[in-house]
N, C-alpha and C positions, 0 to 999 in steps of 0.2 A: 539661633537668633531670629528675632521677629522681624518681618519686612511688612510695611504698611503701604498701601496704594490708594491714590485718590482718585475719584471720579466726579463728573459733573452730573447732578440730578437735573433733569428737565422739568420746568413748571411753567404754567401760563402766566401772562401779564394779567393785571386787573382788568384789562379792557377786552382783550381777545381770548376766547375760550381755548383750551388745548385741543390738539388733534388727538382723538381717540381711535384705536383700531378695535373694533368688536370682534372678539373671538367665540365663535358659536360653541356650545357645549358639544363634545365629541360623542358620537354614538357608538356603542360597544354591545356586542350580543355574546352571552355565555351559551355555548353549545354543552348541554349536560348529558352524561352518559346514564341512561336508565335501562340498559341492557340487563339481562337475567344474571350475568356474572357479577353485578354489584351486590347481590346477596352473599358473595363470598365473605369470609371472615378474616380479619387481621387482629391477632391477639384477643380472640373472643368477641369482637364487636364487627358487625356487618359493615362492609364499605359504604354502603348507602347510609348508614347512620353516621359514620364518620364524615362523609362529604356534607351531609346536612348541617352538621355542627360547624364545620369549617366554612361553609358557605354563609351561614348566619354571622360569624365573626367578619367575614370578608365584606359582606353587605353593611354591616354596622359602621365600618369605617370607610365605606366608600365616598369618594370625592364628588361634591356637588357639581364639579365641572364636567362630569362625564355622565351621559344619559345611559341607561342600562336596560338590555332586553334579555329574554331567556328563551331559548329553544331546547327542547328535549327529544330524545329518540329512544324507541324500545320500550315506552311505559304503558302502552294501550294493546298491544298484540304480541303473541309469543313468536310468530313467524313471519312478520310482515317487514319487508325491507322499507316500505313506504311509510312506516309508523314514525313520522316526524311532526312535531307540532310547535307552532309558536305560542308559548304560554304568556309571554308578557312582551309587548311590542316595545322597542327602545323609546325611552322617554324619562321625564323626571322620575326619580326612584322613590317608590313608596316601599319603605324597607319592611314594614310589618307585612304587607301583601307579598313581596318578593319571598320573604322567608317562609311564610305560610304556604305559598305555591311549591316552593321546593320540597317542603316537608310532606305535601301531599303526593308527590311522585312515587309510584311503586313499580320497581324494575320487574320486566318480564320477558322482554323481547331480544331481537337481534341488534347488531351493531353497524348501522348504515353510516359510517363516519363521513364518506365522501359526500353523499347526498345531504347530509345534515350541514356540513360547512357550506356546500352550495346554496342550500335553503337560507342560512343565516346571510350569506353574501346578498343574495336576492332581497332579503328583507331590509338590508342596509343600502340597497341601490348602489352597489359597489361600482358599477360602470360610471357613475356620475358624481359620487362622493367619496372622500376618504372613508374606509370602513376596516373596523377591527373586530376580530372574533378571537374569543378565549375558549378552546376546546379542552373539556376535562374528560378524560376516558382511561378506562382500565383495561383495554384489549385491542385486538387487531380488527380491522374492517372484516365483517362476515357477509357482505352482500355483493361479491363479485365486482368490486370496483377498486381502482387505483388511487388512493388518497394523495399520493405524491404527484401524479399527473394531474389530478384535479386541482390540487393547490397552485401548481405551476401555471395552468391555465387561468385561473381566477386572478392571479398576481398579474399575469400578462393583459388580461382584459380589463382590470379594474383601474381607477384613477390612482389610489394608493391602498391596496387590499393587503392587510396583515393579519395573519393567525399566530397567536401565542398557544402553545400546547403544554398541558399539565399532564403527564403519563402516570397514572396511579396504580401502584402495586402491579407494574408490568413485568412480563417475563422478558428475558433478554433480546429474543427475536422481535418483540413488539417494539422496542425502542426505535430501531431505524425506520419503521413503517410510520411511526408517528412523528419523529423528529423532522422528517423530511418536509412534513407540511409546514413546520415552523421555518425551516431553511429556505423552502421555496417561496415564501412570502416575506421574508425579512423579519420574522418573529423570533421568539425564543421558545426552546423546549426545556422544561424542567421536570425531571422525574421526582416521584414521591413514594415512599414505601410504608409510611404510616400517617397517624393523624397529625403529628407535630410537623412532618416533612410536608404534608399536603398544605398545611397552613402557611408554611414558610414558602413553598412553590407559588401559592396564589399571591402571597404578599410581594414576592419578587416579580411576578408579571405585572401586578398593579403598579409597581414602583417604575418599571420599564415603561409602561404606558404613560406614567405621570411625567417622565423625563422626555417625552417626544418633543421636537423642536416646535416652537410657538411661532406664530406670525409676528415678525419683527415691526416695531414702528418705524415709520419713514421720517427722515428729517424734514423739517418745516420752518420756514423763515420766520414764523409767529412765535417759535420756542426760543427761549433764552436761558443760559445758565444762571441759575439763582443762588444755588448753595452747593456746598460740597460736603460729601459724607466720608468719614474716615473710619476704616475698619482695621482692627488689629486681630491677627490669628496666631495661635500658638500650639505647637505640637513637640513631641519628644524629638531630641537630635538623632536619635537612633532607636530602631525597632527591629524585631526579628520577622522574617518572612511569615506571612499568614496570621500574625498575631494581631489582637484587638488592642487599640491604644486610644488614649484620650486626646480630644481636640477641644480647645477653648476658643471662643471669639468675643471681641469686646461688645459688640451689639448685633441685634437681628433687624435688618431693615424690612423684610417681608418674610412672613412665616414660610413661604414656599421656596425661598432661597436654600441653597444647599452648600454643605461642605464635602470636598471629595479628595482623593490622593491620586495624583497623576506623575507620569515621568517628568524630571526637571526639564523646563523649557517647553513642555507639550503645548500644541496649539490651543488657541481659545476654544472653549466649548467642549473640549475633551473631559471625560470623566470615566471613572471606574466605579467602585462601590461608593456609596454616598449616604448622607443623612440629611433630611430637611432640618432647618434651623428652628422652625416652629417659633415658640416664645421663650426658648432657653438660650444659654450660653455656652454649653458644653455638651459633648456626646462622644461616642466612640466610632472610629473607623477601623477596617482591616488591612493590614499591610499587604502588598502585593506578593505574589508567590516567588517572583524573581528578585534577587538582591540587586542593589543599585542606588542611584541617587534620584529622589522624588520631591515633590512639593505637595504640601496640603494647601488646598485653596477654598476661599470663600466665593461662591458664584451666585450672581444675581438670577432669580427665576427668569426674569424678564430680559431677554436679549442674550442670556448666558455669559455675562461680562463677569470677569475675575475681579474682585474687590481687594483681596488681600491674600498673601501666600506666606508659607514658612517652609524651609527645606528640611527634608528628613532622609536620613540614609537607612536603607533597609539591608540588614546583614543576614547572613544565612543562619537558619535555626539549627541546632544540633539535635538529632534525633536518632533513636535506635529502636528496633522493633524485633521481638522473638516469637517464634512458633514451633511446634514440633516439627521434626524432620521429616516424620512420616504420619499419615492420617488415613483413615478408611473413607472411601467413596461416601458422601452423603452424611458423614458423621460431624457432629458439633466438636469443635476443639478450642482451646484457650489461646488467645493472642495478648501479648503485653508489649507496651512501648514506654519508653522513658519519660515522657512528659505529653500533655495534652496542650498544644499551641493554641488551638481555638476549639471551642466546644463543638462546633459544626464540622470540623475535620472529621475524617472517617478511615477506617481500616477495611481492607477488602482483600480477597483472593483472587487472583487472575493467572492465566497461563504465563508460564516463564517467557519473559521477553515481550509481553504484550504491549501495544503502544500506550502512550501516556493518555490518561483520562478514561481508560477502559476500567470497567469494574463489573462484578457480579454481585452476590450478596455482600452486604456490608453493615457495619455498625458505627454510628456517630461516636466520637471519643468522649464527648461531654466533659465532665471534669474527672474522669477516673483514668487509670492506666492499664486496665485489662478488661477484656470482654471475650465473647465467644463468636466465631464464625462458623459457617457449615461448608464442609469440604465439597467440591463439585461432583457431579455424578460420573464423570468419566475419568478413569485413572490417567496419570501422567505427571509431569513436572510442572509445578506452580510457584507463584510467589505471593507472600502476603505482604501488602503495601500499607504504609501511612501515608495518607493523601490529604493535602491542604484543600479546604473548602474553597479558599480563594486561588482561582486559576487552575484547580485540579492537578496540582504538581505533586509527584511522589517525592517525600523527604526521606523515606527509608524503606528498605525491603528486606525480606528474609525467605530463603528457599523452602519449599515444602513438596514432598513427593506423595501424591494422592495413589493408593493402592486398592485393589479391587476387593470388596467386601464379600465374605462367604455366607451364603444365604440359603436356606431351605423353607419350603412352604408346603402344607399338606391340607387336603379337604376330602370330603367323600367323593367318591367316583361317580355317584349317581345321587341327585336330589330332585324333588318334585317342584314344579312351577310355584313361585311364590313363597316357598317354605324357607324358614330359618335354618341355617346350618352353621356348624362350627369350623373355623379355620384356625390352623396353628402355624407358627413360623419360628425359626431357630433363634432369632435375636431381634431385638429392636434397635436399629442403627440410630435413628432420630425419632424423637417422640411424635413429630408431625409427618413422618412417613405414613403410608396407609395401604390397606389391602382392598381389593375390590374384584368384581367378577365382571368379565367382558366376553363378547363373542370370541371364539377361537380365532387367533391370528389378527385381532384387532390392532390398529395402528398404535404406535407408542404415544402414551399420554391420554388415551381413551380411558373413561371409566363411567360406571354406573353408581349404584349404591356402594358406600365405602365406610371403613372404619379406620380412625388414626390409630397407629400402633401404641401410642403413649409409652409406658414402661412395662407393658405386658407381653405375652407371647401367644395369647389367644384371643378370639372374640367371634362374634357371629355376623355372618351376611345373610341377606335375603336373595334367594334364587330369582332370576328374571321371569317375567310372565309368560314368555315364549319358550316352547321346547327346543332344544338344540344342543350343539357342542359349545362349550365355553371354557374359559381359564381363569382360575383366581391367580392374582398377580399381587406381589409385594413390590410397591413403587416408592421411590425416593421422594421426598418432598422437594429436594433440590434437583432441578432438571427434569422431574417426571419420568425417570428412566426405571424400567422394570428390572429388579433384582433377581426375581425368582418367580416362578409361575407353575401351576398344576393344572392338568385337565379336569373338567367336570362335565358330565352329561346331565342336562336338565330335562326331565321327562314330564309328560303331561300329568296334572293331579286329577284324580276322580272324585268328584263331588256331586252329591244330589241335594236338592232343596225341595221342600214340600210344604203346603199349606192348603186352606180351602181354595175351591175353585171359583166359589161366589161368596161375596161378603157385601155387607152394607157400607155405604159411604160413612167415613168418620168413626167405624167401629174397631174394636180391638180384635186381633186374630193371633192365633199361635202359628209361628213358623218354625220349622225343624230343618236340619242340614245334617249330612252324614258324617262331616269331619271338619275341624277347623284347621286349616293349613297354617295360617299365621295369625296371631291374636289381633292384629291391626287390620285384617281383612274385614269386610262389612257386608251387611245386607241392606237392600233398599228396594223401594217400590216406585217403578216408573212406568209411564205410559208405554203400551206395546210398541216395539220398534224403535224406542230412543236410541239415540247414538251412544256407541261405546264410550264409557268414561263419565257420562252424565248420571247425576244422581238427585234424589230429593231427600227427605228425611231417612236417616240410616242409623243402623245400630252396629258396633263392632262385635265380631264374633267371639273374641276372647278365647276362653278355653271351654265354651259351652256348646251344645248341640240344639238348643231350642230357646226362643225368646217370643215375647209378645210384641207385636207391631201395630200401629195404627193406620188403618186404610185411608186414602186420599179423600178429600171432601167432594171431589167431582166424580160422577159416575163415568164409566167407561172401561175399556179393556187396558189391563195393566200386566206387568211382569214383576214377580219377586226374584231379584238377582242376587247371586253370591259373587262378590267382586274382590279380586285381589288387591291388597294394598300396593303391591309392586306392579307398576304398569296399568293399574286400573282395569285389569282385564276381567270380563264376566266369565266365570267358570261353569256356572249352572244357573237355570232360571225356572220358574214355575208360573203359569198362567194364571191370572186372576181377574174375574170380573166383579166390578164394583158397581152395585145397584143402589137405587134411593134408600135413604136411611130408614124408611118405614116399609120397605118392600118386604113381602113374605118370602122365606126361603124354604125349599123343599128338596128333600132327598128320598122321595118314595112315601112320605107319610100323608100327603094330601090334606094337610091340616087347614081348617077353615075356623076363622076367629073374627068377631065383630071388631071393626076399626076403633070404635069407642065405647066406653062404659062409664057409668057413674061410680062414685066412691062406695065401695061396699056392695055394689050391685052384683047379682048372680048372672052370669052369662053362660050360653051354651057353646061348648067347643066340640067340633066334630072332626072326623078324619076318615080317610078311606082306606088306609093300611090295614092289613090283617093284623089283629091284635092277639091277646090271648097269652102272650108271654108275660112271665112274672118279672122279667127284666125290663119291661117297657113302662114309662111313666109319661104322664101329662104334668108339666111343672110351670109354674108361674114365677118369673125372676125379674129383678131390675135389669136393665140392659147392660150394666156395667158388670154384673155378676159373672162368674165363671161358668162354663157350660154345663158342668155337674154340681153347680149350687144353686140353691132356689129359695124363694119365700114359702111355697107349698108345692106338694107333688102327690099325684094320684095314680095308682095302678091302672094299667089299661087292662080291661077284661074283654069279654066277647062283644060287648057293645060297640058302636061307632060313635058314641058321643058320651059327654058327661057334662054336669052342671059345676061351675067353677066360680067361687065368690072372688070379687076384686078387692085389693087392699084398701086400708081406711085412708090412705094418703094419696093424693093426686100425683100424677107423673106418667112417665112412659115405661111400659112393662113389656116383657116378652113372654109369649106362650111357646113352649118348647115340646116337642115330641122326642123323648129320649130313649135309646137303647142302651140301658145302663151296663149290661154286660159286656157289650162290644165297644162301650164308650164312644157311641155314635149318636149325632144329632140328626134325626130323621126329617126334622121340620121345624120351622121358626115363623112366628107372626107377632106383630107389633100390635099393642092396644093402648090407646090413650085413655087414662083414667082421670076424669074431671069432676 
């Protein structure tokens, strides 16, 4: 049965203007995680890409009543805990600029959560003004600070400092570390495991900020009641716990008014889940998790006054859930339930008797009645639960025993640094499990390069760059637990690299190496003494043993390096001196050539090397021709000079003293033909 309430609307007389209370736009700063872990993937898409898309949606619908700023951490340096930057100061929102700035962030560094929240607080002058921070992070603090303690200190020192936290794709142990930031500052903590949930989490945080108490108008003798507004509201007489139900109202007074459901007789201003009335007359609410008598209310945004209410009885929903009695650690298994009450309800598996609200991996029920969960990594007794989105209440559960999986893994006992080698395992428990190679005795959860097991039982890994004792592990996706391991000794690879000792700037040279350890290893030419890992132009070794490379444009001492793909470690190098592009090069020939000549002119070329061998030639070639390819060549006799006619076209040419039999260039000199 509908119940109508009446209230007086305050208006000004024609003579005296109304008393208005100006409410300044609130300042909010988003602290954005740009640490290297944001390159991790969810369902084939990197977390940073997901966050960009969701942030764009969030900003597009951002309220004009809230100024927005942006702070990012970990986006400029790989190992610097001070890498925190204000990218946008709080102010009127330029949506296009904000989205462009977020899209330009490239994750690479550490996770200084505590310092980043402190930075945002200082930016908001939190000691003097109310300040709200929204932290979006996918991991734990990595900079030796206590975010819980920092949050408590900021809340104590600030006027009204609040941090809302969205935990994105978190491991279980990270929840408490981030949730305490919200708890210690009066904010909310919302976990999200995928794109849809991240969007929902940010929308929830935004709605919580939107319902913060406003400055109330003070009574004034110049205000008189001028008219009355009558609102009718309707809702079903009976709904089931956690279900979505329709609410209608007769008129929308202000688009920011809202409808909500609260316990019958709740004090004014109380609300649970709600919907803004906007410019419509109906919407849906979600029934509370606990059965009982409630009322649906139409509430004014200004002052939080109830304008109308209607009674609703919430009755217990009937629910059943089934799962296998026994599953293997880390395995995927099917769960079914009798009905989906609300699409955002979820099923999860937790230790038997776990407290209400506890969850591990989960699946939203959506509009289906079956899905798959992943068994925990540790054997034991568990239960699968159907949990209401509203209130986190368990409606049904079924027992499951998780038993140890039997697993074997094999790899070569010895491999060379940086080499690719085969790994086999007895079975793939879950396609997202992985095999990896780590130092012997490395702590659980540690990994270097890895391969997902998918539905196969063999793949290849790449050996580390440093020699030593290692182990290859089969690791469960769920919990990061090692199921099997085998020892591997990594021994130093033997590689040599060779090339000319002197070459002209910008010229093509031939480089050879003794073996290709991994096809993605590469050769590069860098200034002598360049730090490990630095490179200039490079070529991949693939399965070859030789390649042409172009020398740098600047003269000086360089190194030709063979560098492992794994770890970017230099295995071999060859010294190279780069001289001016027109400098003569000599390896015993003593070649003398005029620097310039006319088209078709005959010049005298001389040398000091002992000639007489039928295998020696004086050749003229284009500078880009191979060493033993030429325009013209003449045998060297007993004489120490010969006459050589220049080509009929202008250009830069090279005179070469060649020992054809030994395939050696004994001397080179440049001549400009004009």
